[in-house]
ZAMARGU-4260 file (C-alpha; in steps of 0.2 Angstrom, whole numbers, plus 5000, padded with zeros to 4 digits):
<rodrens>
0) 5035/4911/4969 | 5048/4917/4980 | 5060/4905/4990 | 5055/4901/5007 | 5073/4903/5014
5) 5085/4915/5009 | 5101/4910/5016 | 5110/4927/5010 | 5100/4937/5020 | 5096/4924/5033
10) 5077/4926/5031 | 5065/4913/5032 | 5045/4914/5028 | 5034/4905/5041 | 5022/4900/5028
15) 5020/4899/5008 | 5028/4914/5001 | 5018/4924/4987 | 5026/4934/4973 | 5030/4948/4985
20) 5040/4938/4996 | 5027/4940/5010 | 5019/4924/5017 | 5001/4921/5009 | 4995/4921/5026
25) 5003/4935/5037 | 5000/4933/5055 | 5000/4948/5068 | 5009/4936/5080 | 5022/4930/5069
30) 5039/4928/5077 | 5049/4930/5061 | 5058/4931/5051 | 5054/4935/5032 | 5063/4949/5023
35) 5050/4962/5027 | 5049/4957/5046 | 5068/4958/5048 | 5068/4975/5038 | 5057/4983/5053
40) 5071/4979/5064 | 5087/4981/5055 | 5083/4992/5041 | 5095/4995/5027 | 5107/4983/5034
45) 5095/4969/5026 | 5100/4976/5009 | 5117/4966/5010 | 5122/4948/5013 | 5124/4943/5031
50) 5140/4938/5039 | 5151/4950/5029 | 5170/4945/5031 | 5167/4927/5032 | 5156/4924/5016
55) 5155/4927/4998 | 5138/4928/4990 | 5131/4925/4972 | 5115/4928/4964 | 5104/4911/4962
60) 5102/4916/4945 | 5085/4909/4943 | 5076/4914/4927 | 5058/4919/4929 | 5046/4910/4920
65) 5029/4916/4915 | 5023/4934/4916 | 5025/4942/4932 | 5034/4957/4940 | 5048/4945/4945
70) 5051/4942/4926 | 5055/4962/4924 | 5074/4967/4927 | 5081/4983/4931 | 5092/4991/4919
75) 5109/4999/4924 | 5121/5011/4915 | 5139/5014/4914 | 5139/5032/4911 | 5128/5048/4914
80) 5119/5057/4929 | 5101/5062/4926 | 5090/5073/4937 | 5103/5079/4949 | 5094/5089/4964
85) 5098/5107/4964 | 5115/5112/4969 | 5123/5096/4964 | 5136/5094/4950 | 5139/5078/4939
90) 5155/5076/4949 | 5157/5059/4956 | 5157/5066/4974 | 5139/5072/4971 | 5133/5057/4960
95) 5131/5046/4976 | 5116/5036/4980 | 5111/5045/4995 | 5109/5061/4985 | 5095/5053/4975
100) 5079/5062/4978 | 5064/5051/4983 | 5052/5066/4985 | 5037/5066/4974 | 5021/5075/4972
105) 5003/5070/4965 | 4988/5079/4961 | 4980/5090/4949 | 4977/5108/4955 | 4983/5106/4973
110) 4998/5095/4975 | 5002/5083/4988 | 5020/5079/4993 | 5027/5063/4999 | 5045/5060/5005
115) 5045/5042/4998 | 5035/5036/4982 | 5024/5024/4993 | 5008/5024/5001 | 4997/5012/5012
120) 4983/5002/5005 | 4966/5005/5013 | 4965/5001/5031 | 4947/4999/5035 | 4935/4990/5045
125) 4946/4974/5047 | 4949/4973/5065 | 4969/4971/5062 | 4967/4989/5056 | 4959/4996/5071
130) 4970/4987/5083 | 4987/4993/5075 | 4981/5009/5068 | 4991/5020/5079 | 5007/5012/5074
135) 5002/5013/5055 | 4996/5031/5056 | 5010/5039/5067 | 5024/5030/5057 | 5016/5036/5040
140) 5016/5054/5046 | 5033/5053/5054 | 5040/5046/5037 | 5029/5058/5027 | 5019/5046/5016
145) 5000/5045/5012 | 4989/5033/5022 | 4971/5027/5018 | 4957/5024/5030 | 4947/5011/5021
150) 4928/5009/5019 | 4915/5005/5032 | 4924/5012/5048 | 4911/5022/5054 | 4897/5009/5050
155) 4906/4995/5061 | 4909/5007/5075 | 4897/5003/5089 | 4901/5020/5098 | 4896/5030/5081
160) 4879/5038/5081 | 4869/5040/5067 | 4852/5049/5064 | 4840/5047/5050 | 4854/5037/5042
165) 4867/5050/5043 | 4882/5051/5054 | 4882/5063/5069 | 4897/5055/5079 | 4911/5044/5073
170) 4923/5041/5087 | 4935/5029/5078 | 4935/5038/5062 | 4941/5054/5071 | 4953/5044/5081
175) 4961/5038/5065 | 4962/5055/5057 | 4968/5064/5073 | 4981/5052/5077 | 4989/5054/5059
180) 4987/5073/5059 | 4995/5075/5076 | 5012/5071/5068 | 5009/5077/5050 | 5022/5090/5045
185) 5017/5094/5027 | 5022/5078/5019 | 5010/5063/5015 | 4991/5064/5017 | 4976/5056/5026
190) 4964/5049/5014 | 4946/5043/5019 | 4938/5031/5007 | 4920/5028/5003 | 4910/5013/4997
195) 4891/5012/4995 | 4887/5012/5013 | 4899/5026/5018 | 4891/5036/5004 | 4873/5033/5011
200) 4879/5036/5029 | 4886/5053/5024 | 4905/5050/5028 | 4910/5064/5014 | 4899/5077/5023
205) 4904/5073/5040 | 4923/5073/5036 | 4923/5090/5026 | 4912/5098/5040 | 4925/5093/5054
210) 4942/5092/5045 | 4939/5103/5030 | 4954/5103/5017 | 4965/5092/5029 | 4958/5077/5022
215) 4957/5068/5004 | 4942/5059/4999 | 4942/5043/4990 | 4928/5035/4979 | 4931/5017/4978
220) 4926/5005/4963 | 4935/4990/4969 | 4951/4981/4975 | 4963/4967/4969 | 4959/4955/4982
225) 4940/4953/4977 | 4926/4958/4966 | 4914/4961/4978 | 4911/4973/4993 | 4922/4972/5008
230) 4919/4958/5022 | 4924/4957/5041 | 4921/4942/5053 | 4912/4944/5070 | 4910/4931/5083
235) 4897/4940/5093 | 4878/4938/5089 | 4874/4955/5096 | 4886/4963/5086 | 4881/4954/5070
240) 4862/4961/5074 | 4869/4977/5076 | 4878/4977/5059 | 4863/4970/5051 | 4852/4984/5057
245) 4865/4996/5053 | 4861/4990/5034 | 4875/4979/5030 | 4873/4961/5023 | 4877/4948/5037
250) 4878/4930/5033 | 4871/4919/5040 | 4857/4931/5044 | 4858/4934/5063 | 4841/4939/5064
255) 4834/4922/5061 | 4829/4910/5075 | 4837/4894/5068 | 4854/4904/5065 | 4852/4910/5083
260) 4849/4894/5089 | 4864/4887/5079 | 4875/4900/5087 | 4869/4897/5104 | 4874/4878/5102
265) 4891/4882/5093 | 4886/4875/5076 | 4889/4892/5070 | 4903/4902/5078 | 4904/4917/5067
270) 4896/4929/5054 | 4903/4938/5039 | 4897/4956/5036 | 4898/4962/5018 | 4896/4977/5008
275) 4886/4980/4993 | 4891/4982/4975 | 4890/4998/4966 | 4882/5005/4951 | 4871/4990/4950
280) 4857/5000/4942 | 4867/5005/4928 | 4868/4995/4911 | 4883/5003/4902 | 4898/5013/4902
285) 4890/5029/4898 | 4879/5029/4913 | 4893/5025/4924 | 4901/5040/4917 | 4886/5051/4920
290) 4884/5045/4938 | 4903/5047/4942 | 4904/5064/4936 | 4889/5069/4947 | 4897/5061/4961
295) 4913/5070/4960 | 4904/5087/4956 | 4894/5084/4972 | 4909/5081/4982 | 4917/5097/4975
300) 4902/5106/4980 | 4904/5101/4997 | 4922/5109/4998 | 4934/5095/4994 | 4949/5101/4984
305) 4958/5084/4983 | 4948/5069/4977 | 4955/5051/4972 | 4948/5035/4966 | 4953/5017/4969
310) 4948/5003/4956 | 4951/4985/4956 | 4958/4971/4944 | 4943/4970/4933 | 4944/4969/4914
315) 4950/4981/4901 | 4934/4991/4900 | 4934/4995/4918 | 4952/5000/4918 | 4950/5012/4903
320) 4934/5019/4911 | 4943/5023/4927 | 4958/5030/4919 | 4947/5041/4906 | 4935/5047/4920
325) 4948/5051/4932 | 4956/5062/4920 | 4941/5070/4913 | 4936/5073/4931 | 4953/5080/4936
330) 4955/5068/4950 | 4971/5069/4961 | 4975/5051/4960 | 4970/5035/4953 | 4975/5019/4962
335) 4974/5004/4951 | 4975/4987/4962 | 4979/4971/4953 | 4975/4953/4958 | 4987/4945/4970
340) 4985/4959/4984 | 4974/4959/4999 | 4973/4963/5018 | 4957/4958/5025 | 4945/4943/5024
345) 4943/4941/5005 | 4936/4924/5001 | 4951/4914/4997 | 4947/4905/4981 | 4940/4921/4975
350) 4957/4929/4979 | 4966/4915/4969 | 4956/4915/4954 | 4947/4931/4949 | 4953/4946/4940
355) 4969/4953/4931 | 4986/4950/4938 | 4996/4966/4943 | 5009/4966/4930 | 4996/4964/4917
360) 4984/4976/4923 | 4998/4989/4926 | 5005/4987/4908 | 4988/4990/4900 | 4986/5005/4912
365) 5001/5013/4904 | 4995/5009/4886 | 4978/5017/4889 | 4985/5032/4898 | 4997/5034/4883
370) 4981/5034/4871 | 4974/5049/4882 | 4990/5058/4882 | 4993/5058/4863 | 4974/5065/4862
375) 4981/5080/4872 | 4973/5076/4889 | 4983/5078/4906 | 4982/5060/4912 | 4978/5058/4930
380) 4992/5054/4942 | 4992/5035/4946 | 4997/5023/4960 | 5000/5004/4957 | 4996/4992/4969
385) 4994/4973/4971 | 5007/4962/4980 | 5022/4973/4982 | 5034/4973/4998 | 5052/4977/4992
390) 5062/4992/4985 | 5064/4983/4968 | 5046/4981/4967 | 5044/5000/4969 | 5056/5003/4956
395) 5048/4991/4944 | 5031/4997/4946 | 5036/5016/4945 | 5046/5012/4929 | 5032/5001/4921
400) 5020/5015/4922 | 5031/5030/4919 | 5028/5044/4918 | 5010/5043/4924 | 5014/5032/4940
405) 5019/5043/4955 | 5016/5031/4970 | 5017/5013/4974 | 5003/5006/4986 | 5008/4994/4998
410) 4995/4984/5008 | 5001/4969/5020 | 5020/4975/5019 | 5017/4992/5028 | 5007/4982/5042
415) 5020/4970/5046 | 5030/4984/5057 | 5014/4989/5066 | 5012/4970/5072 | 5030/4967/5076
420) 5033/4984/5085 | 5017/4981/5095 | 5023/4964/5100 | 5040/4969/5105 | 5032/4984/5116
425) 5021/4973/5123 | 5034/4960/5127 | 5046/4972/5135 | 5032/4982/5144 | 5019/4970/5150
430) 5007/4984/5156 | 5005/4990/5139 | 5002/4973/5130 | 4983/4972/5131 | 4982/4991/5125
435) 4994/4988/5111 | 4986/4971/5106 | 5003/4963/5108 | 5004/4944/5106 | 5020/4940/5114
440) 5025/4937/5132 | 5044/4937/5128 | 5055/4942/5114 | 5060/4928/5101 | 5078/4924/5101
445) 5081/4933/5085 | 5077/4950/5094 | 5083/4946/5111 | 5100/4944/5103 | 5099/4962/5098
450) 5095/4968/5116 | 5081/4971/5128 | 5077/4989/5125 | 5070/4998/5109 | 5085/5009/5107
455) 5094/4992/5105 | 5082/4983/5094 | 5076/4996/5081 | 5089/5003/5069 | 5078/5018/5066
460) 5076/5023/5085 | 5087/5036/5086 | 5082/5044/5069 | 5064/5045/5075 | 5070/5052/5092
465) 5079/5066/5081 | 5063/5071/5072 | 5052/5071/5087 | 5063/5074/5102 | 5069/5064/5117
470) 5055/5069/5128 | 5041/5065/5114 | 5048/5047/5112 | 5037/5040/5126 | 5022/5044/5114
475) 5028/5036/5099 | 5022/5017/5098 | 5036/5004/5094 | 5026/5000/5079 | 5029/5017/5072
480) 5048/5017/5074 | 5047/4999/5065 | 5038/5008/5051 | 5051/5022/5050 | 5064/5008/5050
485) 5056/4998/5035 | 5054/5014/5026 | 5072/5018/5028 | 5077/5002/5021 | 5065/5003/5006
490) 5071/5020/5002 | 5090/5017/5003 | 5087/5001/4992 | 5077/5012/4980 | 5091/5025/4980
495) 5104/5012/4976 | 5094/5005/4961 | 5090/5022/4955 | 5109/5028/4956 | 5114/5012/4946
500) 5101/5018/4933 | 5109/5035/4934 | 5092/5042/4939 | 5093/5055/4954 | 5075/5060/4955
505) 5058/5052/4954 | 5054/5060/4937 | 5068/5053/4928 | 5063/5035/4931 | 5057/5027/4913
510) 5051/5012/4905 | 5068/5010/4897 | 5076/5007/4914 | 5067/4989/4913 | 5069/4974/4902
515) 5060/4958/4900 | 5068/4941/4905 | 5057/4931/4894 | 5048/4935/4877 | 5031/4932/4885
520) 5033/4945/4897 | 5040/4956/4883 | 5024/4953/4872 | 5012/4957/4887 | 5020/4972/4894
525) 5029/4980/4879 | 5045/4980/4890 | 5058/4974/4877 | 5068/4959/4879 | 5086/4960/4888
530) 5097/4959/4873 | 5087/4970/4861 | 5087/4985/4872 | 5101/4995/4866 | 5106/4982/4853
535) 5105/4995/4839 | 5117/5006/4850 | 5129/4992/4853 | 5130/4988/4833 | 5133/5006/4829
540) 5148/5007/4841 | 5155/4991/4834 | 5152/4996/4815 | 5159/5014/4818
</rodrens>
């Protein structure tokens, strides 16, 4: 677990820090100042210790105990330069970290490009996703990385219209897609995810009819936060009944007279809406394969050129099944979400106790992908998810799954800039506060000390202005500027780690760029222990 206070960076967690460094409970109204929160404002400045010129700084040197991503360390080399972009030489003037290319592409027949090797987690029917969507989507589009519209967005939208169980009008889904596409410039993607209810409601048919090949469709098997369907909480009885009538599981049942009486008297104050489990009528993996391949074929028949799959932290059978079927079906991306992540309303003790921790799941994903590759398969491109927030997390996840892993999926970390930016904008412009779902009346001292204008507060402001033009800045939410600023910090930090490993393009990152800091991690991940990597080369030098 991370430390609550980092004196070197001047950061503090409001609550209990998780392995990612984020608080286990991340609040939209938080006034700071964890590392990710501060990175949304100062950007790449947070890569370095504070108060330069008045301090020295040294590593705490804490050895990681047990098996986790924190028990993996990043290798560095004292010679070489691999994967230099075209036009550069191996001169020291060219082999500098700003010249590291972070561009990556994924996909089978149709390639999707991303400027940085990250994507968002699925931002679906949780109200916090709807409230801050413009910041998330516009920020992702400006930076140029994929964003995922999660499950149930149409089903929970009171303004959506359905006839005979199929969508005829979906204003919230359209708003989310349109606001991303408005700033899309060829990098990144908008991905729409489907669960059982979405499939029944005709989401795939509706999206392809309206947007064609502009949208990637995603099938969903699960996530790392829970092994049941998605949940949201509603505090309105009529809305709970609406969701029940839409076909969702609502707990407790709002149509029961005794439940309604309890709600009216205040004994029950909210309802939980749940989604359904998939594949409940299937008894074995052969049946799952048949059903899955039929579903993919149907989507291709509708006209989808790009299809992805999201799976959760189930056991080894489901992991192998997802990699094999995504490969056989020639999908464009498989996102593997380990336990530890989560953005919504997952039951807390379920989140704490179920499933396979990320580093173990991802290590086995590499092993299983390698088995398929040895058989001659072109293995599906993969994204790893499950508790990532920093640039070193990105490097480690990409290296652990190399060469199959193309992206790192971040959930909560990429939502924080949306919260922070909206709060800043609402505090500085009270007339916008309600529309933006801002939570502050005034700026906290941490930000007020930087200034009272967005131009003074966000390190990435003028980078965004350069991209969109000064006149267009009035339409860019501060949350999107914060997304850009955080992405710039993550990108610069990743470039530095890659340059130290003498890797100047994404396809050069390899498992050999990691080592395990304890024997247990070595055993479980296949990443060799620190002193054993290159030991043979060292002895060859000494004995030559």
